[in-house]
C-alpha positions in Angstrom: 82.2 101.9 91.6 83.7 98.5 90.9 86.6 97.5 88.8 84.5 95.7 86.2 82.6 98.8 85.5 85.7 100.8 85.2 87.5 98.4 82.9 84.4 98.0 80.6 85.0 101.6 79.4 88.7 101.5 79.1 88.6 100.7 75.3 86.3 103.6 74.5 87.4 106.8 72.7 86.8 110.4 73.2 84.2 110.2 75.9 84.5 107.6 78.6 81.1 106.9 80.4 81.5 104.0 82.9 78.9 101.2 82.7 76.8 100.8 85.8 78.5 103.6 87.8 77.0 106.7 89.2 76.9 109.1 92.1 75.0 106.7 94.3 77.6 104.0 94.0 80.2 105.6 96.3 79.8 104.4 99.9 78.1 106.7 102.4 80.2 105.1 105.1 83.7 106.6 105.0 86.9 104.5 105.2 88.3 105.0 108.7 92.0 105.3 109.0 93.9 102.7 111.0 96.7 104.1 113.0 98.6 101.4 114.9 101.2 102.4 117.4 104.7 101.5 116.4 106.6 98.7 118.3 110.0 97.1 118.2 108.9 94.0 116.4 107.3 96.0 113.6 110.4 98.1 113.5 112.5 95.1 112.5 110.9 95.4 109.1 112.2 99.0 108.7 115.9 98.1 108.7 117.7 95.5 106.6 121.3 94.3 106.0 122.7 93.0 102.8 126.2 92.8 101.4 127.7 95.1 104.1 125.1 97.8 103.6 121.9 98.7 105.4 118.6 100.0 104.1 116.3 102.0 106.3 112.7 102.0 105.0 111.4 105.2 106.4 108.2 104.5 108.3 107.1 108.1 108.1 106.2 110.6 105.3 109.0 112.9 104.5 107.5 116.4 104.0 110.4 118.8 104.8 110.6 118.0 108.5 113.6 115.9 107.6 112.6 112.9 109.6 114.6 110.8 107.2 117.7 112.5 108.5 116.8 112.1 112.2 115.8 108.5 112.0 118.9 107.7 109.9 121.0 109.3 112.7 119.3 106.9 115.2 119.9 103.9 113.0 123.5 104.7 112.4 124.2 105.5 116.1 122.5 102.3 117.3 124.1 100.1 114.6 127.5 101.7 115.1 128.0 102.2 111.4 129.2 105.0 109.1 126.7 107.4 107.7 127.4 106.6 104.1 126.5 102.8 104.4 122.9 103.3 105.4 120.5 104.0 102.5 117.1 105.6 103.1 114.0 104.7 101.0 110.5 106.0 101.3 107.9 103.3 102.3 105.2 101.8 100.2 102.1 99.9 101.3 103.8 96.5 100.7 105.2 96.7 104.2 103.4 96.3 107.5 101.0 99.2 108.1 102.4 102.3 109.8 100.3 105.2 111.2 99.9 108.5 109.5 102.6 111.1 109.7 100.7 113.6 112.0 100.8 115.2 115.4 104.6 115.8 115.7 105.0 112.2 116.7 107.7 110.9 114.4 110.7 111.1 116.7 108.6 110.9 119.9 106.9 107.5 118.9 109.3 106.0 116.4 112.8 106.7 117.8 112.7 104.0 120.5 111.3 101.1 118.4 113.8 101.8 115.7 116.6 102.0 118.2 115.5 98.7 119.8 115.3 97.0 116.4 118.7 98.3 115.3 120.2 97.1 118.6 118.8 93.7 118.0 120.2 93.6 114.4 123.6 94.9 115.6 123.8 92.1 118.2 122.7 89.4 115.6 125.4 90.5 113.1 128.0 90.7 115.8 127.2 87.0 116.7 127.6 86.0 113.1 124.0 85.7 112.1 123.5 86.9 108.6 120.1 85.3 107.8 117.0 84.1 109.5 114.6 85.6 112.0 115.7 88.1 114.5 113.8 88.8 117.7 113.8 91.9 119.8 114.3 91.8 123.5 113.4 95.2 124.8 116.3 96.8 126.7 116.3 99.9 129.1 116.5 103.3 127.4 119.8 103.9 129.1 121.3 101.0 127.2 120.3 102.4 123.8 123.3 104.2 122.2 121.0 106.4 120.1 118.9 107.8 122.9 121.7 109.6 124.6 123.7 112.6 123.5 127.0 112.1 121.8 128.3 111.3 118.3 125.6 111.6 115.7 122.9 112.3 118.4 122.9 116.0 118.9 124.7 116.5 115.6 123.6 117.9 112.3 124.8 115.7 109.4 124.0 116.3 105.8 120.3 116.3 105.1 119.0 113.1 103.6 117.6 114.1 100.1 119.4 117.5 100.3 121.6 116.9 97.3 118.7 115.5 95.3 116.6 118.5 96.0 119.2 121.1 94.9 120.1 119.1 91.8 116.5 118.5 90.8 116.5 114.7 91.2 113.0 113.0 91.1 111.6 112.9 94.7 108.0 114.2 94.4 104.9 112.6 92.9 104.9 115.3 90.2 108.4 114.1 89.2 107.2 110.6 88.3 107.5 109.7 84.6 106.0 106.5 83.2 106.0 105.2 79.6 102.8 106.3 77.8 101.8 108.6 80.7 99.1 111.0 80.0 97.8 114.0 82.1 94.5 114.4 83.8 92.4 116.8 85.7 88.9 116.6 87.3 86.9 119.8 86.9 84.3 120.6 89.6 81.7 123.3 90.0 82.6 126.7 91.6 80.4 125.9 94.6 80.4 124.7 98.2 81.3 121.0 98.6 78.2 120.8 101.0 75.8 121.2 98.1 75.2 118.8 95.2 76.8 119.8 92.0 77.5 118.0 88.7 78.3 118.8 85.1 75.2 119.3 83.1 76.4 119.9 79.6 79.6 120.8 77.8 81.1 121.4 74.4 82.9 118.2 73.5 83.6 119.2 69.9 85.4 122.3 71.0 87.5 120.3 73.5 88.4 117.8 70.8 89.8 120.6 68.6 92.4 121.4 71.2 95.8 119.9 70.3 96.7 117.2 72.8 93.1 116.3 73.7 92.6 112.7 74.6 89.4 112.1 76.4 86.5 113.5 78.6 85.7 111.1 81.4 82.2 111.4 82.7 82.6 109.1 85.7 85.9 110.2 87.2 86.0 109.0 90.7 84.2 109.8 94.0 82.8 113.2 94.7 84.6 115.7 96.9 82.0 116.4 99.4 78.9 116.4 97.1 80.7 117.8 94.1 80.7 115.5 91.1 83.4 116.1 88.6 84.1 115.9 84.9 87.5 114.4 84.0 89.7 115.5 81.2 92.8 113.7 79.8 95.5 115.2 77.6 98.7 114.1 76.0 100.6 117.0 77.6 99.9 119.0 80.8 99.9 122.3 79.0 96.7 121.3 77.1 94.6 120.8 80.2 93.8 124.6 80.8 92.8 125.0 77.1 90.6 121.9 77.2 88.9 123.0 80.4 88.2 126.5 78.8 86.9 125.0 75.6 84.4 122.7 77.3 82.5 125.7 78.6 80.8 123.4 81.2 77.4 124.3 82.4 77.0 123.1 86.0 74.0 122.0 87.9 74.3 123.4 91.4 71.8 122.9 94.2 70.5 125.7 96.3 73.0 127.9 98.2 74.5 126.2 101.2 73.4 126.7 104.8 75.5 129.1 106.9 77.1 130.8 103.9 77.9 133.7 106.2 80.8 131.8 107.9 81.7 134.6 110.4 78.1 134.7 111.7 78.0 130.9 111.9 80.8 130.8 114.4 79.9 133.9 116.4 80.7 132.9 119.9 78.5 135.5 121.5 75.5 134.6 119.4 76.0 131.0 120.4 76.3 131.8 124.1 73.1 133.7 123.9 71.2 130.5 123.3 72.6 128.3 125.9 75.7 126.7 127.5 78.4 125.1 125.3 78.3 121.3 125.4 81.9 120.2 125.2 83.8 120.9 128.4 87.5 121.1 128.6 87.9 122.6 132.1 85.0 122.1 134.5 85.6 124.7 137.2 82.9 127.0 138.4 83.8 130.7 138.2 82.0 132.9 140.7 79.4 135.3 139.5 80.3 138.9 139.2 82.0 141.5 137.1 85.0 140.5 135.1 88.3 142.4 134.9 89.1 141.0 131.5 86.4 140.4 129.0 87.9 139.8 125.6 86.5 138.7 122.2 89.1 137.2 119.8 88.2 136.1 116.3 90.5 134.1 114.1 89.4 133.4 110.5 89.6 130.5 108.2 93.1 129.9 106.7 94.6 127.6 104.0 97.6 125.3 104.6 99.4 127.1 101.7 101.8 124.2 100.8 104.3 125.3 98.1 103.6 122.0 96.3 99.9 121.6 95.2 99.1 117.9 95.6 99.8 115.4 92.8 99.5 111.7 92.1 100.4 109.3 89.4 98.4 106.1 88.9 98.9 103.1 86.6 97.3 99.7 86.1 100.2 97.2 86.0 100.1 93.4 86.0 96.7 93.3 87.7 97.6 95.9 90.4 96.6 99.5 90.7 99.8 101.4 91.5 99.8 104.9 92.8 102.6 107.4 93.6 101.5 110.1 95.9 102.8 112.8 98.2 100.5 111.8 101.1 100.8 111.8 104.9 99.0 108.4 105.0 99.8 106.0 102.2 97.9 103.1 103.9 94.7 105.2 104.2 95.1 106.0 100.4 95.4 102.3 99.7 92.4 101.4 101.8 90.3 104.1 100.3 91.1 103.2 96.7 90.6 99.4 97.3 87.2 100.1 98.8 86.3 102.5 95.9 87.2 100.3 93.0 86.4 96.9 94.7 89.9 95.5 94.7 91.6 93.4 97.5 94.1 95.5 99.5 96.9 93.4 98.0 95.9 94.6 94.5 96.5 98.2 95.3 100.0 99.6 96.1 100.7 103.2 97.1 104.3 104.5 97.0 104.9 107.4 99.2 106.8 110.3 97.7 108.5 113.3 99.3 105.9 116.0 100.0 106.4 119.7 99.4 104.6 120.8 102.5 101.5 119.2 104.0 100.7 120.5 107.5 97.9 118.1 108.1 96.2 118.9 104.8 97.3 115.8 102.8 95.9 113.1 105.0 92.8 112.2 103.0 92.3 110.7 99.5 91.5 113.3 96.8 93.9 113.7 93.9 94.9 110.0 94.2 91.3 108.9 93.6 91.1 111.2 90.6 94.3 109.8 89.1 93.2 106.2 89.8 89.7 106.7 88.2 91.2 108.3 85.1 93.9 105.6 84.6 91.4 102.8 85.1 89.0 104.5 82.7 91.5 105.1 79.9 93.9 102.2 80.4 96.9 104.6 80.5 99.1 105.8 83.3 97.8 109.2 84.4 99.3 112.1 86.3 97.0 114.5 88.1 98.4 117.6 89.7 96.0 120.2 91.3 96.2 123.8 90.4 96.7 126.4 93.2 93.0 127.3 92.7 92.0 123.6 93.2 94.2 123.4 96.3 92.2 126.3 97.8 88.8 125.2 96.6 88.9 121.5 97.1 91.2 121.0 100.2 90.1 121.5 103.7 91.3 124.4 105.8 91.9 125.7 109.3 88.5 126.4 110.8 87.6 129.9 111.9 87.2 130.3 115.6 85.5 132.9 117.8 86.6 133.1 121.5 85.2 134.9 124.5 87.7 134.9 127.4 86.9 136.4 130.8 89.2 136.6 133.8 89.0 138.0 137.3 92.2 139.3 139.0 92.8 139.8 142.8 96.1 140.5 144.5 98.1 139.9 141.4 96.6 136.5 140.6 93.8 135.2 138.3 91.1 133.8 140.6 88.4 133.0 137.9 88.6 132.2 134.2 86.1 131.4 131.5 87.0 130.5 128.0 84.2 129.9 125.4 84.9 129.0 121.8 82.8 128.5 118.7 84.5 126.8 115.7 84.1 124.0 113.2 85.5 120.5 113.0 89.1 119.4 112.8 89.6 115.7 113.7 86.1 114.8 112.4 86.6 116.8 109.3 83.6 117.3 107.0 85.9 116.4 104.1 85.5 112.8 105.2 82.8 112.5 107.8 79.2 112.8 106.4 76.7 114.9 108.3 74.9 112.0 109.9 78.1 110.6 111.3 79.3 114.0 112.4 76.1 114.5 114.4 77.0 111.4 116.3 80.6 112.5 117.0 79.3 115.9 118.1 77.0 114.3 120.6 79.3 111.7 122.0 82.9 112.7 121.4 83.3 116.4 120.6 86.5 117.2 118.7 89.9 116.9 120.4 91.4 119.0 117.6 89.1 122.0 118.4 89.8 121.5 122.1 93.6 121.2 121.8 95.2 124.0 123.8 92.0 125.2 125.5 93.3 123.9 128.8 95.7 126.8 129.5 99.0 125.8 131.0 98.5 128.1 134.0 97.0 128.0 137.6 93.8 129.9 137.0 91.7 129.3 140.1 88.2 128.5 139.2 88.6 127.9 135.5 86.0 126.8 132.9 86.6 126.2 129.2 84.0 124.9 126.8 83.3 124.9 123.1 80.8 124.0 120.4 81.1 123.4 116.6 79.0 123.9 113.5 79.4 122.2 110.1 80.4 124.9 107.5 79.9 125.0 103.8 83.7 125.2 103.4 85.4 122.0 104.7 87.7 122.4 107.7 90.2 120.0 109.2 93.6 119.5 110.7 96.0 122.4 110.3 99.5 122.8 111.9 98.9 122.3 115.6 95.1 121.8 115.1 93.4 124.2 117.5 96.5 124.9 119.6 97.6 127.9 117.7 94.3 129.9 117.7 93.5 128.8 121.3 96.9 129.8 122.6 96.7 133.2 120.8 93.4 134.0 122.5 94.7 132.7 125.9 97.9 134.7 125.7 96.1 137.9 124.7 93.9 137.5 127.8 96.9 136.7 130.0 98.6 139.9 128.9 95.5 142.0 129.6 95.2 140.4 133.1 98.9 141.3 133.7 98.2 144.9 132.8 95.2 145.0 135.1 97.3 143.5 138.0 100.1 146.0 137.3 102.6 143.1 137.0 105.3 142.5 134.4 103.9 140.1 131.8 106.9 137.7 132.3 106.6 137.8 136.1 102.9 137.4 135.9 103.1 134.3 133.8 105.8 132.7 136.0 103.5 133.3 139.0 100.8 131.3 137.3 103.0 128.4 136.0 103.4 125.1 137.9 105.4 123.2 135.4 109.1 123.7 135.9 109.8 123.0 132.2 107.5 125.7 131.1 108.9 128.1 133.6 112.4 127.2 132.4 111.6 128.2 128.8 110.0 131.4 130.0 112.9 132.4 132.1 115.4 131.5 129.4 113.6 133.5 126.7 113.6 136.5 129.0 117.3 136.2 129.4 118.2 135.9 125.6 115.8 138.7 124.6 116.9 141.0 127.5 113.3 141.2 128.6 112.6 144.5 130.4 114.8 146.5 128.0 113.3 148.8 125.4 113.0 147.5 121.9 115.4 149.1 119.4 113.9 152.4 118.1 112.7 152.6 114.5 112.5 156.0 112.9 108.9 157.4 112.9 107.3 154.2 114.2 105.9 153.0 117.5 107.7 150.0 118.9 106.7 147.3 121.4 107.8 144.0 122.8 105.6 141.0 123.7 105.9 137.7 125.3 103.9 134.4 125.3 104.4 130.7 126.1 102.7 127.4 126.0 102.8 123.6 126.2 102.0 121.3 123.3 100.3 118.0 123.9 101.6 118.0 127.5 105.1 117.1 126.2 106.9 120.0 124.6 107.3 123.6 125.7 108.0 126.9 124.1 108.2 130.6 124.9 108.7 133.5 122.5 109.4 137.2 122.5 108.6 139.5 119.7 109.5 143.1 118.8 107.3 145.1 116.5 107.2 148.4 114.8 104.0 150.1 113.8 103.9 153.1 111.4 101.4 156.0 111.5 99.2 154.2 109.0 98.9 151.2 111.3 101.1 148.9 109.3 102.8 146.3 111.5 106.3 144.9 111.0 107.9 142.3 113.2 111.5 143.3 113.7 112.8 140.5 115.9 111.8 137.2 117.3 113.3 135.0 120.0 112.1 131.5 120.9 113.2 128.9 123.5 112.1 125.3 122.9 112.2 122.2 125.1 111.4 118.9 123.4 113.6 116.6 125.4 116.6 115.0 123.9 117.4 116.7 120.6 118.4 114.3 117.9 119.3 117.0 115.2 119.5 120.6 116.5 119.6 122.2 113.1 116.3 120.5 112.1 114.6 121.3 115.4 115.6 124.9 115.0 114.2 124.8 111.4 110.9 123.5 112.8 110.8 126.4 115.3 111.6 128.9 112.6 108.8 127.4 110.5 106.4 127.7 113.3 107.4 131.3 113.9 106.8 132.2 110.2 103.4 130.6 110.6 102.9 132.8 113.6 103.6 135.8 111.5 100.9 134.6 109.1 98.3 134.0 111.8 98.7 137.5 113.1 99.4 139.5 109.9 98.2 137.7 106.8 96.2 134.5 107.2 92.7 134.8 105.8 90.9 132.7 103.3 88.2 134.7 101.4 84.9 133.0 100.7 81.9 133.9 98.6 78.4 132.4 98.9 79.9 129.5 100.9 82.8 128.5 98.8 86.4 129.6 98.6 87.0 132.6 96.4 90.8 132.5 96.5 92.6 131.6 93.3 96.2 132.4 94.0 98.5 133.4 96.9 97.6 137.0 95.9 94.1 136.3 97.3 95.2 134.3 100.3 98.8 135.5 101.0 101.4 133.8 103.2 104.4 135.6 104.7 107.1 136.5 102.3 110.8 136.4 103.0 110.8 140.1 103.4 108.3 139.8 106.3 110.6 137.5 108.2 112.8 139.3 110.9 116.0 138.0 112.4 115.1 134.9 114.5 117.0 133.5 117.5 116.1 129.9 118.5 117.6 128.5 121.7 117.1 124.7 122.5 117.0 123.5 126.0 119.5 120.7 126.6 117.7 117.8 128.2 118.0 114.2 128.9 114.2 113.5 128.7 113.2 111.2 125.9 112.8 113.0 122.7 109.4 114.7 122.2 107.6 116.5 119.4 109.0 119.6 117.7 106.9 120.2 114.6 104.1 122.3 116.1 105.1 123.4 119.6 106.2 127.0 118.9 102.8 127.7 117.4 101.5 128.1 121.0 103.9 130.9 121.7 104.7 132.9 118.5 101.3 134.4 117.6 100.7 135.6 121.2 104.1 137.2 121.5 103.5 139.2 118.3 99.9 140.2 119.3 101.1 141.3 122.7 103.9 143.3 121.1 101.4 145.2 119.0 99.4 145.9 122.2 102.6 147.3 123.8 103.4 149.4 120.8 100.0 150.9 120.2 98.1 150.6 123.5 95.3 148.8 121.6 94.5 145.1 121.8 94.2 143.3 118.5 90.9 141.3 118.7 90.4 140.3 115.1 93.0 138.6 112.9 94.7 139.1 110.7 95.3 142.6 112.0 94.0 145.5 109.9 96.2 148.6 109.6 93.2 150.9 110.0 92.7 149.6 113.6 96.1 150.8 114.6 96.6 154.1 112.7 98.0 156.8 114.8 
């Protein structure tokens, strides 16, 4: 689609059918995200001084991890200025490109460049320079005030945006109000995004009779997968549901998708029966013979479950397409939209807004393209906010994974290890990467997201780990921790079974297999604070158990967890207590690191107890959280988080505890019931007394 075709229809009324546009116009070659590493020179553009005040343009997306607070702490500490004279603004794409906010990298990668830039600005101001170009001369980390404990570093000041959140100030894309703004939605078929679908016919007259109706837009932006949509525009958001119902759209849907039985498609044993797995993570050669541990673990598809369904506002202003979006990568959104509508990059501006939860799911262009297409078609500012059902149906999700782990134990040690996994794509998500390109990445690159965490953090003797992937009818992609959570869950279940066979305490067994002193440190510490070895507190009429697990995330951060559970006679599981110890190097803001750990532990509850995204005939069947539940406040037990004090440079904290929490809960269920959970989420009937 090109801007000329879009604008040719803008003056139309009722139905907008774009001239010269159609399904074949959208490029078959996806826009590839650019993710430059931050450096000190670029960081000079993030901080500015004027009239005695400083402005920090946040180079990250703020999505509840409170990176705005942490980077403001670094700026204030390095500049040597008071908290209240530094203002934080969210970035737009009129600044030099910054990489997407993913991978728990914000403090780890952005703290030092920001500190170096602030030190250079501080020195320039101290020398009397108030204008002109400033250069950065890199200085040793030990000379940076903000990368050592003391003052604001290691403190927990008031959260940036905290007052705005509790007073309802506009922070999110859905809060944006523009003069003359209308409200849009793009309707798509209830079908897999892997099969072609499009609107065939609809009742326009019935839709026109709905108060607030503005237009039906036939060409309403790029497909999501192969699902072409039908756009609707209303004068008020409350009319959108009524218009959609009145249209009574008849959809053209191609044949059912391949592999609509998703569990069968990722069956690891079926895949192993036809040959070796092509993508090798550990290349050891276990000896032939009987295995002491032979465990099959199945983890289903799961949704991200953000509290805020994604939203965007688009407007055509002074020859520029302007978009406000809650996105993890504003620059990718800009690049995608410029490519889609045939505009120079400088004619598209994307303003990042605070995000109400993302977890890797808001990295691609979806709702932003819908809002842009509708505003360019109608000539009016348009807000599009997905419903919860759209969030389930049109977003990508955590892929299901099926694991076969075998281990051999001799004299209290694992001598042989074999971990096989079958899953679907994460980094090379089908939501962006077409089948022909994905076949190439499968052949030459594999998928580092699927592999993440398969290299167990233990000394395992002759160890092999390998995986394969299959494209599914429901799109999968990045989810908190990528593959690390499911992989660690399977690994920690197998480690516990090996400890039982060896007759060794699970904590001692892990310590005997750990070479990294930092991982050993969090293991020992969690044992201390949880009084490992003592009996969990009794719960009337229920079986109780205690479990432990640990792990390392991206070779930089370490976590260990202990869980207590109670299981009633009907097999219903309740987690009664959680402890976690976390080592992420220098802690900039302990309250926020603890909050990240707590969030990970709640996700751990979900992975073991609730996470499951139902599908039907190859498409998502869930409509609300009742269909795909997330943990409730009543499910969350008392949580103790202990942070290791360290002088290492700061590392990631947003995903680490995912490698420990699920395994600890699963192992506690094993201790309480004597039965190993092998399919998740756990089912009460499997543990009924």
